[in-house]
C-alpha positions as CSV (number, residue, x, y, z in Angstrom):
1,X,-19.3,11.2,2.0
2,X,-19.8,12.9,5.4
3,X,-17.6,12.4,8.4
4,X,-19.7,9.8,10.1
5,X,-19.9,7.7,7.0
6,X,-16.1,7.8,6.6
7,X,-15.5,6.9,10.3
8,X,-18.0,4.0,10.0
9,X,-16.2,2.5,7.0
10,X,-12.8,3.3,8.6
11,X,-13.8,1.1,11.5
12,X,-14.7,-1.7,9.2
13,X,-11.3,-1.5,7.4
14,X,-9.4,-1.6,10.7
15,X,-11.4,-4.7,11.8
16,X,-10.8,-6.5,8.5
17,X,-7.1,-5.7,8.4
18,X,-6.4,-6.9,11.9
19,X,-8.4,-10.1,11.4
20,X,-6.5,-10.8,8.2
21,X,-3.2,-10.0,9.9
22,X,-4.0,-12.5,12.7
23,X,-4.7,-15.2,10.0
24,X,-1.3,-14.4,8.4
25,X,0.5,-15.2,11.6
26,X,0.0,-18.8,10.6
27,X,3.1,-19.6,8.6
28,X,1.5,-22.9,7.3
29,X,-0.1,-20.7,4.6
30,X,3.1,-20.4,2.5
31,X,2.1,-23.2,0.0
32,X,2.6,-21.8,-3.5
33,X,-0.4,-21.8,-5.8
34,X,1.2,-19.8,-8.6
35,X,4.8,-19.1,-9.6
36,X,6.6,-17.3,-12.4
37,X,10.0,-15.9,-13.0
38,X,9.2,-12.7,-11.1
39,X,6.1,-13.4,-8.9
40,X,4.5,-15.9,-6.6
41,X,1.1,-16.4,-5.0
42,X,0.5,-18.3,-1.8
43,X,-2.4,-19.9,0.0
44,X,-2.0,-16.9,2.4
45,X,-3.0,-14.4,-0.3
46,X,-6.2,-16.2,-1.1
47,X,-7.3,-16.9,2.5
48,X,-6.5,-13.4,3.8
49,X,-8.4,-11.8,0.9
50,X,-11.4,-14.0,1.6
51,X,-11.4,-13.1,5.3
52,X,-11.3,-9.3,4.4
53,X,-14.0,-9.6,1.8
54,X,-16.3,-11.5,4.2
55,X,-16.0,-8.8,6.9
56,X,-16.4,-5.9,4.5
57,X,-19.3,-7.5,2.6
58,X,-21.1,-8.2,5.9
59,X,-20.8,-4.6,7.1
60,X,-20.4,-2.3,4.1
61,X,-22.5,-1.8,1.0
62,X,-19.6,-0.7,-1.3
63,X,-18.2,-3.1,-3.9
64,X,-14.7,-4.4,-3.9
65,X,-11.6,-4.4,-6.1
66,X,-9.2,-7.0,-4.8
67,X,-5.8,-8.1,-5.9
68,X,-6.6,-11.8,-6.2
69,X,-10.3,-12.0,-7.2
70,X,-10.7,-8.7,-9.1
71,X,-14.0,-6.7,-9.1
72,X,-16.9,-7.9,-7.1
73,X,-19.3,-6.2,-9.6
74,X,-18.7,-5.3,-13.3
75,X,-19.2,-1.5,-12.6
76,X,-17.5,-0.4,-9.4
77,X,-19.1,3.0,-9.4
78,X,-17.8,6.1,-7.6
79,X,-17.0,4.5,-4.3
80,X,-15.4,1.1,-3.8
81,X,-12.9,-0.8,-1.6
82,X,-9.4,-1.6,-2.8
83,X,-7.8,-4.6,-1.1
84,X,-4.3,-6.1,-1.0
85,X,-4.5,-9.0,1.4
86,X,-0.8,-9.5,1.6
87,X,1.6,-6.9,0.1
88,X,5.1,-8.3,0.2
89,X,4.2,-11.9,-0.6
90,X,7.7,-12.9,-1.6
91,X,9.1,-11.5,1.7
92,X,6.4,-13.4,3.6
93,X,7.2,-16.6,1.8
94,X,10.9,-16.4,3.0
95,X,10.1,-15.1,6.5
96,X,11.4,-11.6,5.7
97,X,9.3,-9.5,8.1
98,X,8.3,-6.8,5.7
99,X,4.8,-7.3,4.5
100,X,1.3,-5.9,5.3
101,X,-2.4,-6.0,4.8
102,X,-3.5,-2.9,2.8
103,X,-7.2,-1.7,2.6
104,X,-8.4,1.6,1.0
105,X,-11.8,3.1,0.4
106,X,-11.7,5.1,-2.9
107,X,-14.3,7.7,-3.9
108,X,-14.2,9.3,-7.4
109,X,-10.6,8.1,-7.8
110,X,-9.5,9.8,-4.5
111,X,-8.4,7.7,-1.5
112,X,-10.9,8.5,1.3
113,X,-9.3,6.3,4.0
114,X,-6.4,3.8,4.3
115,X,-5.4,1.2,6.7
116,X,-2.0,-0.7,6.5
117,X,-1.5,-3.4,9.1
118,X,2.1,-4.5,9.6
119,X,1.2,-7.7,11.3
120,X,4.8,-8.7,11.8
121,X,5.2,-5.9,14.3
122,X,1.6,-5.3,15.3
123,X,1.8,-1.8,13.8
124,X,-1.5,-0.4,12.5
125,X,-1.1,2.6,10.2
126,X,-4.2,4.6,9.3
127,X,-5.5,7.9,8.0
128,X,-8.4,9.4,6.2
129,X,-9.8,12.7,4.8
130,X,-11.5,13.3,8.2
131,X,-8.8,12.1,10.6
132,X,-5.1,12.3,11.3
133,X,-2.5,9.7,10.3
134,X,-1.9,7.4,13.2
135,X,0.4,4.5,14.1
136,X,-1.2,2.5,16.9
137,X,-3.4,5.5,17.8
138,X,-0.4,7.9,18.0
139,X,-0.3,10.7,15.5
140,X,2.4,10.5,12.8
141,X,3.6,13.0,10.3
142,X,6.0,13.2,7.4
143,X,9.6,14.3,7.7
144,X,10.9,17.8,7.3
145,X,13.9,17.0,5.2
146,X,13.9,19.3,2.1
147,X,16.6,17.9,-0.2
148,X,17.4,14.6,-1.6
149,X,21.1,14.7,-0.6
150,X,20.0,14.4,3.0
151,X,17.1,12.1,2.3
152,X,16.0,8.5,2.0
153,X,14.4,7.3,-1.2
154,X,12.4,4.0,-1.2
155,X,11.7,2.5,-4.6
156,X,11.0,-0.9,-6.1
157,X,11.2,-3.1,-9.2
158,X,7.8,-4.3,-10.4
159,X,7.3,-7.6,-12.2
160,X,7.6,-5.9,-15.6
161,X,10.6,-3.8,-14.8
162,X,12.8,-2.8,-17.8
163,X,16.2,-4.3,-17.0
164,X,18.0,-3.0,-20.1
165,X,21.3,-1.3,-19.6
166,X,19.8,2.1,-20.6
167,X,17.0,1.8,-18.0
168,X,19.3,0.7,-15.2
169,X,21.8,3.4,-15.9
170,X,19.0,6.0,-15.6
171,X,17.9,4.5,-12.3
172,X,21.4,4.5,-10.9
173,X,21.9,8.2,-11.8
174,X,18.7,8.9,-9.9
175,X,20.0,7.0,-6.9
176,X,23.1,9.1,-6.9
177,X,21.0,12.1,-5.9
178,X,20.1,10.5,-2.5
179,X,21.8,9.9,0.7
180,X,20.3,6.4,0.9
181,X,18.1,4.3,-1.3
182,X,16.0,1.4,0.0
183,X,14.0,-1.4,-1.6
184,X,11.6,-3.1,0.9
185,X,9.6,-5.4,-1.3
186,X,6.3,-3.9,0.0
187,X,4.8,-0.8,-1.5
188,X,2.4,-0.5,1.5
189,X,5.3,-0.5,4.0
190,X,7.2,2.0,1.8
191,X,4.2,4.4,2.0
192,X,3.8,3.8,5.8
193,X,7.5,4.7,6.2
194,X,7.0,8.0,4.3
195,X,3.9,8.8,6.3
196,X,5.7,8.2,9.6
197,X,8.9,10.2,8.7
198,X,11.1,7.1,8.4
199,X,11.8,7.9,4.7
200,X,11.2,11.0,2.6
201,X,10.1,9.8,-0.9
202,X,8.6,6.6,-2.3
203,X,8.4,6.3,-6.1
204,X,7.8,3.5,-8.5
205,X,6.5,3.0,-12.0
206,X,3.8,0.5,-12.9
207,X,2.8,-0.4,-9.3
208,X,-0.6,-1.9,-8.9
209,X,-3.3,0.4,-7.4
210,X,-4.0,-2.1,-4.6
211,X,-0.4,-1.9,-3.5
212,X,-0.5,1.9,-3.0
213,X,-4.1,3.1,-2.5
214,X,-4.2,2.8,1.3
215,X,-0.7,4.3,1.5
216,X,-1.9,7.3,-0.5
217,X,-4.6,8.1,2.0
218,X,-2.2,7.7,5.0
219,X,0.6,9.8,3.4
220,X,-1.9,12.6,2.6
221,X,-3.3,12.5,6.1
222,X,0.2,12.7,7.5
223,X,0.8,16.0,5.6
224,X,2.6,14.5,2.6
225,X,2.3,14.8,-1.2
226,X,0.6,12.1,-3.2
227,X,0.6,11.5,-6.9
228,X,-0.9,8.5,-8.7
229,X,-0.8,8.9,-12.5
230,X,-1.0,7.0,-15.7
231,X,-3.4,4.3,-14.6
232,X,-3.8,1.6,-17.2
233,X,-6.4,-1.1,-17.8
234,X,-4.5,-3.5,-15.5
235,X,-4.9,-1.0,-12.7
236,X,-1.2,-0.1,-12.7
237,X,-0.1,3.4,-11.8
238,X,3.0,5.5,-11.5
239,X,3.5,6.4,-7.8
240,X,5.2,9.4,-6.2
241,X,4.7,9.9,-2.4
242,X,6.8,12.4,-0.6
243,X,7.0,14.5,2.6
244,X,5.9,17.5,0.5
245,X,9.2,19.2,0.7
246,X,10.9,17.1,-1.9
247,X,8.9,17.1,-5.1
248,X,11.3,16.0,-7.8
């Protein structure tokens, strides 16, 4: 993709994310349409996704992989959109202001551009392979902290987390290497915080690709290190985003 093509699609992503964020300001959308022991889906998820898809489909020729509705075509091809209309649904449902709209354009399994709209604070994070990482049009970059003892780790507990004693002990031992550890309930916001230097590493196993694809593009544009590995048939991946100075 050339620069002009990327910038055109980037504009579409920004337009769609802000429009969905405006919709999500309506707190009457918290009716549950699905609930399990570890997950919920709201009317907000469905309506925000449809608004994003309507805008993208009207202005872009690329197919879509969306959290709620899946693939728009059977074979996505080399270039396609990845949409999470509301990352942090549980937070949103309880009025915890940590959630976001997340949109990425993927080309040959590489994030080309990403937009994360923190509609709670009107913060638009963006970045691409042809542009800097920005927060509300101001350049952002990753932190310069080079050791975990001085750093902040963000992590999470996906729906299928292993809660066995062995797994939790291993997690706690990892936490002990860090000055502070945070769990936000939104992978998109975790990535945005790494990209803007508020935290130093975000890592999580078995996160869904739509939770982290946009963040990968933005972290990379901000000068950080991005690793998405072990993708399975359910589009889950192991995520490691860092400032590039802490790699373990």
